[in-house]
N, C-alpha and C positions, 0 to 999 in steps of 0.2 A: 873176886874181880867186881868193880865198880862198874854198873851200867851208866851208860851216856844219856845225859838229860836231851829229850828231843827238841832242841832248840827251834828247828823248823816248825812244829806243831805249838810251841808256847809262840812264835811270833804269830802265827798264824791267828790262835784264838787272840794275842793280845789286842791285834787289828780290829778282828773282828768285833770285839768290845768297845775300843776306841771308836768306830764308826758306828755302834749301837748308840752310846752314849752322847757322841755329837748330832747324829740323827734325832733323838730324842729332845735335846737342845734346841735344835733348829726346829723342832715342832712345837714345842713351847713358846718359843721366839715370836712364831710364825702367829701361833692363836694369840699372843698378847698383844702384838701389831696389831692384828685384825680387830681384837677387843678394841683398841683405842681408837682405830681407826673410825671404828662403829660408833664410839661415843664421841668423834670428833665430828662426825658426820650430822649426827643426830643435833648436836649443840650449834653447828652451823645452820641448820636448816631453821631451829628455834630464832638465831641469831638473825635470819634471812628474813622469816616473818616478823620480827620484831621490828625492824630497818626498814620493811615496806611499809608497815604500819607508821613509824614516825616520819616517813617521807611525805605520805597523806598529810600528815598533821603538819609538817613545814610547809608544804605548798599553801593548805589554808592560812596558816598563821602569816606566811609572805603575802598573800594575795590581801588578808586582811590589815595589815599594816602598812601596806604600800596604798591600799584606797584611805585609810584614816592618815596619812603622811600631809597630805596638803591641808586640813584642818589645823595637825599640830604646826603646820609652818605657817600658817594663820595666826595661831595662837602665840607664836614665837614673836613675831612683827608686830602684833599688836601691843605684846606685853613690854619689849622694848622701844616703843614709841612711846611708854608712860602710861596707856590706857588701861582703867581698873578693870580687870577680868574677873569672870566667874567661871567655873568648868563645871559645864552641865554634862553628866555623865551617858544621856541619851544621844546628845547633840555631839559631843566629843570623841565618845568611847561607847558605841552601842552594843557593843560585846565584849563590854570588860577590856581590860588588858591585853587579851588576845595570847596569854601565856600558856598553852595547853599544852599538856601533860605530854613529854619525850619519854617513852620507857627505857630502862637499860636492865630490866629483871634477868634477858638472857645473858648478858655479859657479864652479869654479877654469877650466874652460874656457872660460866666458862670458867671464872676465875675462882670459885670454891669448889669446883671439882676437877681443876686443873686441864680440862680438856683443853686449854689453849695452848698447852705444850704439845699437841699431837696437829693442832692447824700448821699449815704451810707458813714460810716467814712470811712472804710477802700479805697472806690473809691477816695474819696476825699483826702487822704493820697498821695495814689499812682500818684495821678494828680498832685499835687502841688510838690510832691518831683520832677517828673518828668519836668515840666514847670520851675523850678528852677534851674535844671540843664543844659536844654536847654539854661536858659539865662545866667547859666554859661560859655557855650561852645561859645555864643557868643561874652562873654567879653572876652576870649582868643584871639576869631578869631579877634575881633578891634586889641588886642595888637601885633599880628603878620603882622597885615596890616599895622598900626600906625609904628610901629617900622622899616618896612623896608621902609617906605616914610618919614622918617627924612633927612633930607638935609646933615647931615656928613655921613650918610648911602650912597645916591645917588651921593654926590659930591665925594664919594671917589675913589683916582686914580686906586685900585681895588676893589673886592667885596668880600674879606675874610672874614671880620667881618660877613657882610650881609649872608652870606653861613652858618657860624657858627651860626648867631642867628637863620636863617630859619631853618636849619636842628632841633635843639634844640626845638624850641618852636612846629614846625608840631610834634612832636613825644608826646608834650602835649597835640596839640588838637587833636591827633587820640586817646589819651587815655581816654580824655572827650567824643569823638564819641561813643567808644564803652561803657563805662559807660552809657552814655544817652541809647545806644540803647537799653541795658538788662532792662533798665526801660518804655522804650517806649511799648517793647512788651510786659512787664507783666502791662502796664497800659490797654492796648489792651484786654489782657486776662480776666482782672477784668471788662471791660464794656460790654465783650460781656458774662460772668457769670451774669451780673445782666440784659442786655437787650435780652440772648439768642441766640445760635449759628443761628438761621433764620434769624436776623436781619442783612442787609447790612450795611457794614463800608465802603463802596468801595465809596469815593469822585467823584463826578460827573464832577469835574476840575481837571486837572490831569497837573503839570507845569513841562515843560523838565528842563534838565539842563541847557540850555540856555534862558530859560523864555517863549518857544513857545510850543502851545498843543503837547501833546504826547510826547513818551521817545525816544532819539535818540538813535543811535548803539553806543554801547561802543567802545570809542578807547582804542587800545592796546598802551602802552608805553614801550620802550625800553632806558633803561638808557644810554645816552650819552658815548664815548668813554672818557676818562681822557682828551685827547688832546682837546677836544672841548670845556673842562671846563677851561682849561688854556689861560691866556691872552695874545692874541698874537699884532702884531702891531698895531699903532694909527689907522691904516684904517680897521681894522676888528670888525664885527659887536659887539657889547654889551650892555650893560643896562641889568637892571632888568624886 
């Protein structure tokens, strides 16, 4: 006589095994999500530090460019009136162009490690927009620098065209800096909301305007008088 299969016992054992497998999968998924969240938080903290440093640079850039703006406007007015001009670097641009470095290392790290996949969508959106605007600003800066270094500009008998070009393009750069600053501020706020207000976003390395450690004291710039911008004798100093 054939013995009957213990169907009830088999069913119980099947469900026990199934529950064990499901629990193991759930634990693995929880551990994986925790690992991904840890990576995301670590990279977000690095991004917050980078953006905080960039915000300080932007504030200094905007202040400097707003300070030299009256001089550039005076140059453009003189050039449009037909006056011969010489661009004195110390008078017009006491700290050079002021295109001081805005970093994107943390953002590149987020893309390479794919940590950005584990960011919340609003955070990803504001970060992507911010760094896209930063790249656009860099393109504007390159356009200014490359435009001034053209042979027809440097070799001109006077720098009227260069003055008009510099004043017009600097206005575009300044507008880009202001727009970028608003997005950097919003991105930092989004990161703080995600990580918590108690998380430090200060960068351990702070790059000065000249590239050395620490921030230098701001240099006040007074626009030179129109006579200093007009072309003088051939022996007078000049050049971009």
